[in-house]
N, CA, C and O atoms as a GROMACS GRO file, in nm:
protein
  432
    1MET      N    1   5.893  13.673  12.058
    1MET     CA    2   5.790  13.634  12.145
    1MET      C    3   5.823  13.677  12.290
    1MET      O    4   5.935  13.712  12.325
    2SER      N    5   5.716  13.671  12.369
    2SER     CA    6   5.725  13.716  12.499
    2SER      C    7   5.749  13.602  12.595
    2SER      O    8   5.734  13.487  12.555
    3LYS      N    9   5.785  13.626  12.718
    3LYS     CA   10   5.808  13.516  12.812
    3LYS      C   11   5.674  13.436  12.845
    3LYS      O   12   5.670  13.316  12.873
    4LEU      N   13   5.572  13.516  12.836
    4LEU     CA   14   5.440  13.453  12.851
    4LEU      C   15   5.413  13.353  12.742
    4LEU      O   16   5.373  13.240  12.770
    5SER      N   17   5.432  13.391  12.620
    5SER     CA   18   5.395  13.296  12.510
    5SER      C   19   5.492  13.175  12.514
    5SER      O   20   5.448  13.064  12.487
    6ASP      N   21   5.622  13.194  12.546
    6ASP     CA   22   5.719  13.089  12.554
    6ASP      C   23   5.667  12.978  12.662
    6ASP      O   24   5.665  12.856  12.644
    7SER      N   25   5.627  13.048  12.780
    7SER     CA   26   5.589  12.956  12.896
    7SER      C   27   5.451  12.880  12.862
    7SER      O   28   5.426  12.767  12.905
    8LEU      N   29   5.369  12.951  12.785
    8LEU     CA   30   5.247  12.884  12.751
    8LEU      C   31   5.261  12.771  12.657
    8LEU      O   32   5.188  12.673  12.667
    9LYS      N   33   5.352  12.782  12.565
    9LYS     CA   34   5.388  12.682  12.460
    9LYS      C   35   5.460  12.562  12.540
    9LYS      O   36   5.440  12.445  12.507
   10ASN      N   37   5.540  12.597  12.642
   10ASN     CA   38   5.616  12.483  12.708
   10ASN      C   39   5.509  12.403  12.785
   10ASN      O   40   5.515  12.280  12.780
   11HIS      N   41   5.415  12.460  12.852
   11HIS     CA   42   5.313  12.402  12.940
   11HIS      C   43   5.193  12.357  12.864
   11HIS      O   44   5.102  12.296  12.922
   12LYS      N   45   5.189  12.386  12.725
   12LYS     CA   46   5.081  12.350  12.626
   12LYS      C   47   4.938  12.403  12.681
   12LYS      O   48   4.840  12.332  12.705
   13ILE      N   49   4.948  12.539  12.696
   13ILE     CA   50   4.820  12.598  12.750
   13ILE      C   51   4.785  12.702  12.642
   13ILE      O   52   4.865  12.782  12.592
   14ASP      N   53   4.645  12.690  12.611
   14ASP     CA   54   4.584  12.776  12.498
   14ASP      C   55   4.539  12.912  12.579
   14ASP      O   56   4.514  12.923  12.699
   15ALA      N   57   4.536  13.001  12.488
   15ALA     CA   58   4.487  13.140  12.539
   15ALA      C   59   4.340  13.135  12.584
   15ALA      O   60   4.299  13.199  12.681
   16ARG      N   61   4.264  13.057  12.508
   16ARG     CA   62   4.118  13.047  12.545
   16ARG      C   63   4.096  12.983  12.672
   16ARG      O   64   3.996  13.016  12.738
   17ARG      N   65   4.182  12.888  12.719
   17ARG     CA   66   4.175  12.815  12.840
   17ARG      C   67   4.214  12.908  12.960
   17ARG      O   68   4.169  12.890  13.073
   18ILE      N   69   4.302  13.007  12.927
   18ILE     CA   70   4.320  13.114  13.038
   18ILE      C   71   4.205  13.192  13.044
   18ILE      O   72   4.171  13.220  13.159
   19VAL      N   73   4.133  13.237  12.953
   19VAL     CA   74   4.005  13.320  12.967
   19VAL      C   75   3.907  13.247  13.045
   19VAL      O   76   3.838  13.303  13.130
   20LEU      N   77   3.898  13.111  13.016
   20LEU     CA   78   3.784  13.040  13.095
   20LEU      C   79   3.824  13.025  13.248
   20LEU      O   80   3.739  13.038  13.335
   21ALA      N   81   3.936  13.001  13.273
   21ALA     CA   82   3.990  12.985  13.396
   21ALA      C   83   3.988  13.123  13.471
   21ALA      O   84   3.959  13.125  13.590
   22SER      N   85   4.015  13.224  13.412
   22SER     CA   86   4.001  13.350  13.480
   22SER      C   87   3.842  13.395  13.501
   22SER      O   88   3.807  13.461  13.599
   23LYS      N   89   3.760  13.356  13.407
   23LYS     CA   90   3.624  13.377  13.425
   23LYS      C   91   3.567  13.308  13.555
   23LYS      O   92   3.488  13.368  13.629
   24ASP      N   93   3.613  13.173  13.579
   24ASP     CA   94   3.573  13.112  13.696
   24ASP      C   95   3.630  13.158  13.832
   24ASP      O   96   3.563  13.156  13.935
   25LEU      N   97   3.753  13.199  13.823
   25LEU     CA   98   3.824  13.261  13.936
   25LEU      C   99   3.779  13.386  13.984
   25LEU      O  100   3.774  13.410  14.105
   26GLU      N  101   3.740  13.477  13.886
   26GLU     CA  102   3.706  13.618  13.917
   26GLU      C  103   3.554  13.646  13.932
   26GLU      O  104   3.510  13.756  13.964
   27ARG      N  105   3.482  13.543  13.909
   27ARG     CA  106   3.330  13.551  13.929
   27ARG      C  107   3.294  13.586  14.069
   27ARG      O  108   3.336  13.519  14.163
   28ARG      N  109   3.216  13.690  14.084
   28ARG     CA  110   3.176  13.727  14.213
   28ARG      C  111   3.064  13.643  14.278
   28ARG      O  112   2.966  13.611  14.211
   29THR      N  113   3.075  13.608  14.397
   29THR     CA  114   2.985  13.513  14.464
   29THR      C  115   2.905  13.592  14.570
   29THR      O  116   2.928  13.710  14.597
   30ARG      N  117   2.808  13.518  14.626
   30ARG     CA  118   2.729  13.576  14.729
   30ARG      C  119   2.816  13.624  14.852
   30ARG      O  120   2.786  13.724  14.917
   31GLU      N  121   2.919  13.551  14.876
   31GLU     CA  122   3.000  13.606  14.996
   31GLU      C  123   3.073  13.729  14.962
   31GLU      O  124   3.094  13.811  15.052
   32ASP      N  125   3.116  13.753  14.832
   32ASP     CA  126   3.175  13.873  14.793
   32ASP      C  127   3.083  13.990  14.806
   32ASP      O  128   3.118  14.098  14.855
   33LEU      N  129   2.966  13.965  14.761
   33LEU     CA  130   2.856  14.063  14.762
   33LEU      C  131   2.840  14.103  14.913
   33LEU      O  132   2.838  14.221  14.947
   34ALA      N  133   2.830  14.006  14.994
   34ALA     CA  134   2.798  14.028  15.141
   34ALA      C  135   2.908  14.105  15.205
   34ALA      O  136   2.888  14.193  15.289
   35LEU      N  137   3.034  14.065  15.159
   35LEU     CA  138   3.144  14.146  15.218
   35LEU      C  139   3.160  14.290  15.176
   35LEU      O  140   3.206  14.375  15.252
   36VAL      N  141   3.119  14.315  15.050
   36VAL     CA  142   3.109  14.463  15.019
   36VAL      C  143   3.002  14.523  15.076
   36VAL      O  144   3.011  14.643  15.103
   37ALA      N  145   2.895  14.460  15.103
   37ALA     CA  146   2.771  14.524  15.182
   37ALA      C  147   2.823  14.560  15.333
   37ALA      O  148   2.801  14.670  15.383
   38LYS      N  149   2.891  14.462  15.395
   38LYS     CA  150   2.934  14.484  15.521
   38LYS      C  151   3.039  14.599  15.541
   38LYS      O  152   3.038  14.675  15.637
   39LYS      N  153   3.133  14.600  15.432
   39LYS     CA  154   3.223  14.716  15.443
   39LYS      C  155   3.154  14.849  15.420
   39LYS      O  156   3.190  14.948  15.484
   40ALA      N  157   3.066  14.855  15.338
   40ALA     CA  158   2.981  14.977  15.320
   40ALA      C  159   2.908  15.023  15.453
   40ALA      O  160   2.905  15.138  15.496
   41ALA      N  161   2.850  14.915  15.509
   41ALA     CA  162   2.790  14.944  15.634
   41ALA      C  163   2.880  14.989  15.742
   41ALA      O  164   2.840  15.071  15.825
   42ILE      N  165   3.007  14.936  15.747
   42ILE     CA  166   3.096  14.988  15.841
   42ILE      C  167   3.140  15.123  15.820
   42ILE      O  168   3.158  15.201  15.913
   43LYS      N  169   3.159  15.155  15.692
   43LYS     CA  170   3.207  15.295  15.654
   43LYS      C  171   3.090  15.395  15.681
   43LYS      O  172   3.112  15.513  15.709
   44ALA      N  173   2.970  15.344  15.673
   44ALA     CA  174   2.852  15.440  15.698
   44ALA      C  175   2.830  15.457  15.839
   44ALA      O  176   2.754  15.545  15.880
   45GLY      N  177   2.898  15.371  15.926
   45GLY     CA  178   2.883  15.380  16.067
   45GLY      C  179   2.761  15.317  16.116
   45GLY      O  180   2.710  15.366  16.217
   46LYS      N  181   2.703  15.211  16.058
   46LYS     CA  182   2.592  15.141  16.091
   46LYS      C  183   2.636  15.014  16.157
   46LYS      O  184   2.551  14.951  16.220
   47LEU      N  185   2.771  14.965  16.151
   47LEU     CA  186   2.826  14.855  16.216
   47LEU      C  187   2.952  14.900  16.288
   47LEU      O  188   3.014  15.000  16.252
   48GLU      N  189   2.986  14.824  16.388
   48GLU     CA  190   3.115  14.843  16.453
   48GLU      C  191   3.235  14.819  16.357
   48GLU      O  192   3.224  14.738  16.265
   49LYS      N  193   3.340  14.884  16.375
   49LYS     CA  194   3.462  14.861  16.295
   49LYS      C  195   3.514  14.716  16.334
   49LYS      O  196   3.529  14.680  16.451
   50ASP      N  197   3.538  14.640  16.231
   50ASP     CA  198   3.595  14.504  16.234
   50ASP      C  199   3.715  14.491  16.131
   50ASP      O  200   3.704  14.479  16.009
   51ASP      N  201   3.837  14.495  16.210
   51ASP     CA  202   3.958  14.490  16.119
   51ASP      C  203   3.965  14.366  16.031
   51ASP      O  204   4.021  14.373  15.922
   52ALA      N  205   3.913  14.260  16.072
   52ALA     CA  206   3.920  14.127  15.998
   52ALA      C  207   3.834  14.142  15.861
   52ALA      O  208   3.872  14.095  15.754
   53VAL      N  209   3.717  14.213  15.877
   53VAL     CA  210   3.642  14.232  15.761
   53VAL      C  211   3.696  14.334  15.664
   53VAL      O  212   3.686  14.325  15.542
   54MET      N  213   3.758  14.438  15.734
   54MET     CA  214   3.823  14.557  15.642
   54MET      C  215   3.944  14.503  15.571
   54MET      O  216   3.978  14.558  15.467
   55LYS      N  217   4.016  14.396  15.619
   55LYS     CA  218   4.124  14.348  15.542
   55LYS      C  219   4.101  14.252  15.426
   55LYS      O  220   4.184  14.234  15.336
   56GLN      N  221   3.983  14.194  15.435
   56GLN     CA  222   3.942  14.107  15.340
   56GLN      C  223   3.909  14.173  15.198
   56GLN      O  224   3.860  14.286  15.196
   57LYS      N  225   3.933  14.112  15.091
   57LYS     CA  226   3.908  14.160  14.958
   57LYS      C  227   3.811  14.081  14.884
   57LYS      O  228   3.831  13.960  14.874
   58PRO      N  229   3.707  14.137  14.830
   58PRO     CA  230   3.614  14.056  14.738
   58PRO      C  231   3.696  14.023  14.605
   58PRO      O  232   3.803  14.078  14.579
   59ARG      N  233   3.635  13.929  14.523
   59ARG     CA  234   3.695  13.914  14.395
   59ARG      C  235   3.652  14.038  14.315
   59ARG      O  236   3.561  14.113  14.350
   60SER      N  237   3.723  14.053  14.208
   60SER     CA  238   3.712  14.181  14.125
   60SER      C  239   3.580  14.164  14.039
   60SER      O  240   3.512  14.265  14.019
   61GLY      N  241   3.539  14.044  13.989
   61GLY     CA  242   3.442  14.035  13.894
   61GLY      C  243   3.477  14.073  13.752
   61GLY      O  244   3.395  14.081  13.661
   62ARG      N  245   3.601  14.095  13.743
   62ARG     CA  246   3.654  14.123  13.599
   62ARG      C  247   3.743  14.029  13.552
   62ARG      O  248   3.860  14.043  13.586
   63PRO      N  249   3.711  13.928  13.474
   63PRO     CA  250   3.799  13.841  13.428
   63PRO      C  251   3.884  13.900  13.311
   63PRO      O  252   3.847  13.999  13.248
   64VAL      N  253   3.994  13.834  13.289
   64VAL     CA  254   4.080  13.871  13.180
   64VAL      C  255   4.021  13.827  13.039
   64VAL      O  256   3.971  13.715  13.025
   65SER      N  257   4.028  13.910  12.946
   65SER     CA  258   3.967  13.887  12.809
   65SER      C  259   4.064  13.822  12.709
   65SER      O  260   4.186  13.828  12.727
   66LEU      N  261   4.017  13.767  12.616
   66LEU     CA  262   4.101  13.716  12.515
   66LEU      C  263   4.194  13.824  12.436
   66LEU      O  264   4.312  13.797  12.409
   67PRO      N  265   4.136  13.939  12.404
   67PRO     CA  266   4.232  14.034  12.344
   67PRO      C  267   4.341  14.072  12.447
   67PRO      O  268   4.454  14.096  12.405
   68GLN      N  269   4.314  14.079  12.572
   68GLN     CA  270   4.427  14.113  12.668
   68GLN      C  271   4.524  13.996  12.684
   68GLN      O  272   4.641  14.026  12.711
   69VAL      N  273   4.494  13.873  12.672
   69VAL     CA  274   4.582  13.761  12.673
   69VAL      C  275   4.666  13.758  12.540
   69VAL      O  276   4.783  13.718  12.540
   70GLU      N  277   4.608  13.798  12.439
   70GLU     CA  278   4.681  13.793  12.305
   70GLU      C  279   4.776  13.911  12.306
   70GLU      O  280   4.892  13.896  12.269
   71LYS      N  281   4.731  14.024  12.348
   71LYS     CA  282   4.837  14.135  12.367
   71LYS      C  283   4.948  14.101  12.459
   71LYS      O  284   5.063  14.137  12.432
   72ALA      N  285   4.922  14.034  12.569
   72ALA     CA  286   5.030  13.995  12.665
   72ALA      C  287   5.126  13.896  12.590
   72ALA      O  288   5.248  13.908  12.599
   73MET      N  289   5.067  13.802  12.517
   73MET     CA  290   5.144  13.701  12.450
   73MET      C  291   5.229  13.763  12.343
   73MET      O  292   5.336  13.711  12.311
   74ARG      N  293   5.184  13.873  12.285
   74ARG     CA  294   5.256  13.946  12.175
   74ARG      C  295   5.376  14.026  12.234
   74ARG      O  296   5.471  14.064  12.164
   75GLY      N  297   5.365  14.049  12.362
   75GLY     CA  298   5.470  14.127  12.435
   75GLY      C  299   5.418  14.276  12.449
   75GLY      O  300   5.500  14.357  12.493
   76GLU      N  301   5.298  14.317  12.419
   76GLU     CA  302   5.251  14.449  12.424
   76GLU      C  303   5.220  14.469  12.572
   76GLU      O  304   5.219  14.373  12.649
   77THR      N  305   5.195  14.598  12.613
   77THR     CA  306   5.168  14.625  12.746
   77THR      C  307   5.022  14.607  12.781
   77THR      O  308   4.934  14.634  12.699
   78ILE      N  309   4.997  14.565  12.890
   78ILE     CA  310   4.869  14.545  12.962
   78ILE      C  311   4.869  14.589  13.099
   78ILE      O  312   4.975  14.593  13.161
   79SER      N  313   4.762  14.624  13.150
   79SER     CA  314   4.759  14.674  13.300
   79SER      C  315   4.805  14.578  13.399
   79SER      O  316   4.801  14.457  13.373
   80GLY      N  317   4.852  14.626  13.518
   80GLY     CA  318   4.905  14.542  13.619
   80GLY      C  319   4.799  14.439  13.672
   80GLY      O  320   4.831  14.322  13.694
   81PRO      N  321   4.679  14.485  13.692
   81PRO     CA  322   4.581  14.396  13.741
   81PRO      C  323   4.551  14.285  13.638
   81PRO      O  324   4.533  14.170  13.677
   82ALA      N  325   4.548  14.314  13.516
   82ALA     CA  326   4.531  14.220  13.417
   82ALA      C  327   4.654  14.117  13.412
   82ALA      O  328   4.632  13.998  13.390
   83LYS      N  329   4.767  14.158  13.429
   83LYS     CA  330   4.882  14.070  13.440
   83LYS      C  331   4.859  13.974  13.557
   83LYS      O  332   4.875  13.853  13.546
   84THR      N  333   4.819  14.036  13.670
   84THR     CA  334   4.790  13.938  13.787
   84THR      C  335   4.676  13.850  13.766
   84THR      O  336   4.677  13.740  13.820
   85ARG      N  337   4.586  13.884  13.699
   85ARG     CA  338   4.476  13.786  13.662
   85ARG      C  339   4.520  13.671  13.570
   85ARG      O  340   4.476  13.557  13.584
   86VAL      N  341   4.617  13.709  13.469
   86VAL     CA  342   4.664  13.626  13.387
   86VAL      C  343   4.753  13.505  13.462
   86VAL      O  344   4.744  13.385  13.435
   87VAL      N  345   4.833  13.560  13.552
   87VAL     CA  346   4.905  13.476  13.640
   87VAL      C  347   4.829  13.375  13.728
   87VAL      O  348   4.864  13.259  13.744
   88ARG      N  349   4.716  13.435  13.784
   88ARG     CA  350   4.631  13.353  13.872
   88ARG      C  351   4.565  13.253  13.787
   88ARG      O  352   4.545  13.142  13.835
   89ALA      N  353   4.522  13.282  13.649
   89ALA     CA  354   4.452  13.176  13.587
   89ALA      C  355   4.553  13.075  13.531
   89ALA      O  356   4.513  12.960  13.512
   90VAL      N  357   4.677  13.107  13.505
   90VAL     CA  358   4.773  13.008  13.454
   90VAL      C  359   4.805  12.921  13.576
   90VAL      O  360   4.817  12.800  13.557
   91ASN      N  361   4.818  12.966  13.689
   91ASN     CA  362   4.848  12.886  13.806
   91ASN      C  363   4.731  12.801  13.846
   91ASN      O  364   4.756  12.697  13.907
   92ALA      N  365   4.609  12.831  13.821
   92ALA     CA  366   4.501  12.740  13.844
   92ALA      C  367   4.499  12.635  13.747
   92ALA      O  368   4.465  12.522  13.779
   93ILE      N  369   4.536  12.666  13.624
   93ILE     CA  370   4.544  12.560  13.520
   93ILE      C  371   4.657  12.456  13.561
   93ILE      O  372   4.637  12.335  13.565
   94LEU      N  373   4.766  12.513  13.589
   94LEU     CA  374   4.884  12.427  13.627
   94LEU      C  375   4.844  12.346  13.756
   94LEU      O  376   4.878  12.228  13.762
   95LYS      N  377   4.785  12.394  13.846
   95LYS     CA  378   4.747  12.329  13.961
   95LYS      C  379   4.645  12.221  13.935
   95LYS      O  380   4.642  12.126  14.014
   96GLY      N  381   4.565  12.223  13.836
   96GLY     CA  382   4.474  12.122  13.790
   96GLY      C  383   4.558  12.002  13.724
   96GLY      O  384   4.518  11.886  13.731
   97ARG      N  385   4.674  12.039  13.660
   97ARG     CA  386   4.748  11.937  13.599
   97ARG      C  387   4.854  11.892  13.696
   97ARG      O  388   4.945  11.821  13.652
   98LYS      N  389   4.852  11.926  13.820
   98LYS     CA  390   4.943  11.883  13.920
   98LYS      C  391   5.083  11.919  13.889
   98LYS      O  392   5.171  11.837  13.912
   99LYS      N  393   5.111  12.037  13.836
   99LYS     CA  394   5.238  12.089  13.802
   99LYS      C  395   5.276  12.212  13.903
   99LYS      O  396   5.186  12.271  13.963
  100PRO      N  397   5.399  12.244  13.916
  100PRO     CA  398   5.433  12.355  14.007
  100PRO      C  399   5.376  12.494  13.955
  100PRO      O  400   5.368  12.514  13.834
  101GLU      N  401   5.342  12.580  14.038
  101GLU     CA  402   5.308  12.721  13.997
  101GLU      C  403   5.419  12.794  13.950
  101GLU      O  404   5.533  12.767  13.988
  102VAL      N  405   5.392  12.888  13.867
  102VAL     CA  406   5.490  12.979  13.819
  102VAL      C  407   5.464  13.112  13.887
  102VAL      O  408   5.355  13.138  13.938
  103GLY      N  409   5.567  13.197  13.887
  103GLY     CA  410   5.566  13.325  13.948
  103GLY      C  411   5.540  13.438  13.850
  103GLY      O  412   5.541  13.419  13.729
  104PHE      N  413   5.517  13.559  13.908
  104PHE     CA  414   5.473  13.662  13.816
  104PHE      C  415   5.599  13.700  13.729
  104PHE      O  416   5.580  13.729  13.611
  105ARG      N  417   5.721  13.701  13.779
  105ARG     CA  418   5.843  13.722  13.693
  105ARG      C  419   5.869  13.622  13.589
  105ARG      O  420   5.935  13.647  13.488
  106ASP      N  421   5.815  13.505  13.616
  106ASP     CA  422   5.846  13.396  13.513
  106ASP      C  423   5.767  13.419  13.379
  106ASP      O  424   5.806  13.377  13.270
  107LEU      N  425   5.651  13.491  13.400
  107LEU     CA  426   5.563  13.501  13.292
  107LEU      C  427   5.569  13.649  13.230
  107LEU      O  428   5.539  13.669  13.113
  108PHE      N  429   5.606  13.744  13.311
  108PHE     CA  430   5.617  13.888  13.262
  108PHE      C  431   5.766  13.943  13.281
  108PHE      O  432   5.794  14.058  13.247
   0.00000   0.00000   0.00000
């Protein structure tokens, strides 16, 4: 088994719960869409350059899927962004349970 599956068993977290948490975390909001529009306007030269706006990142809008989580639990390779989304979702679940967060190296 992989480090991820062992950690999920220890914390009693189901893979389906990770998918739901990721769906909530990665969903694009109106603020994200406005940020993307502002960045596009700045790049087109319609607005002044604002470093604070350029440093912000919108949410990806791409939650982790159940097959990705299952592949990670089996120890197969998944992409780096998918690993980051899994870690973010696990930490959101642990935060809701008032437990300490886990690091990237603890799960992968």
